[in-house]
C-alpha positions in Angstrom: 0.2 7.5 13.1 -2.0 4.5 13.5 -1.6 2.1 16.4 0.5 -0.8 14.9 -0.3 -3.2 17.7 -4.0 -2.4 17.4 -3.6 -3.0 13.6 -1.8 -6.3 14.1 -4.5 -7.6 16.5 -7.3 -6.7 14.1 -5.5 -8.4 11.3 -4.7 -11.6 13.3 -8.5 -11.9 14.1 -9.7 -11.3 10.5 -10.9 -14.3 8.4 -8.4 -16.0 6.2 -9.7 -14.3 3.1 -9.2 -10.9 4.5 -5.6 -11.8 5.8 -4.8 -13.0 2.3 -5.9 -9.6 1.0 -3.6 -7.9 3.5 -0.9 -10.1 2.2 -1.7 -9.1 -1.3 -1.5 -5.4 -0.4 2.0 -5.9 1.4 3.5 -8.0 -1.5 2.8 -5.4 -4.1 5.1 -3.2 -2.4 8.6 -4.3 -3.4 10.4 -3.0 -0.2 8.2 -4.9 2.3 9.9 -8.0 3.7 7.8 -11.0 4.2 9.1 -13.8 6.5 7.3 -17.0 5.7 7.6 -20.3 7.6 5.3 -23.3 8.3 3.3 -21.2 10.8 2.5 -18.4 8.4 3.8 -15.1 7.1 5.4 -12.7 9.5 5.8 -8.9 8.8 7.6 -6.4 11.0 4.9 -3.6 10.8 7.3 -0.9 12.5 9.5 -1.3 9.3 6.7 -0.3 6.9 6.6 2.9 5.1 3.9 5.4 5.9 2.1 5.0 2.6 1.9 1.2 3.2 0.7 1.6 6.8 -2.0 4.1 5.4 -3.2 1.5 2.9 -3.4 -1.2 5.4 -5.3 1.1 7.8 -7.7 2.0 5.1 -8.2 -1.8 4.5 -8.7 -2.6 8.0 -11.2 0.2 8.5 -13.1 -1.0 5.3 -13.2 -4.7 6.7 -14.5 -3.3 10.1 -17.1 -1.1 8.5 -18.3 -4.2 6.5 -18.4 -6.6 9.4 -20.5 -3.9 11.4 -22.9 -3.4 8.5 -23.3 -7.1 8.3 -23.9 -7.5 11.9 -26.4 -4.8 11.9 -28.3 -6.3 8.9 -28.4 -9.8 10.8 -29.9 -8.2 13.8 -32.5 -6.4 11.8 -33.3 -9.6 10.0 -33.7 -11.5 13.3 -35.9 -8.7 14.7 -38.2 -8.8 11.4 -38.2 -12.7 11.8 -39.3 -12.4 15.4 -41.8 -9.8 14.8 -43.6 -11.1 11.6 -43.0 -14.9 11.6 -43.2 -16.0 15.3 -46.0 -18.4 16.3 
């Protein structure tokens, strides 16, 4: 089983766009209880069924892979810029 605390930390550090997508994943499951107040939406991850946790795990992994690819592309772009366009 995936480490729920690690997942929570990853979701908390995601951009608002990705957090909204996590909320969309959770809200499509009717048995997930979402507690909303003026500070945000809170979910007890330990109450989630395995299929919901697996879906969240897949999404978190996808976002992390996407961010890693973007960082590598930016690094390569910077290397090209320094190699070919420096004065």
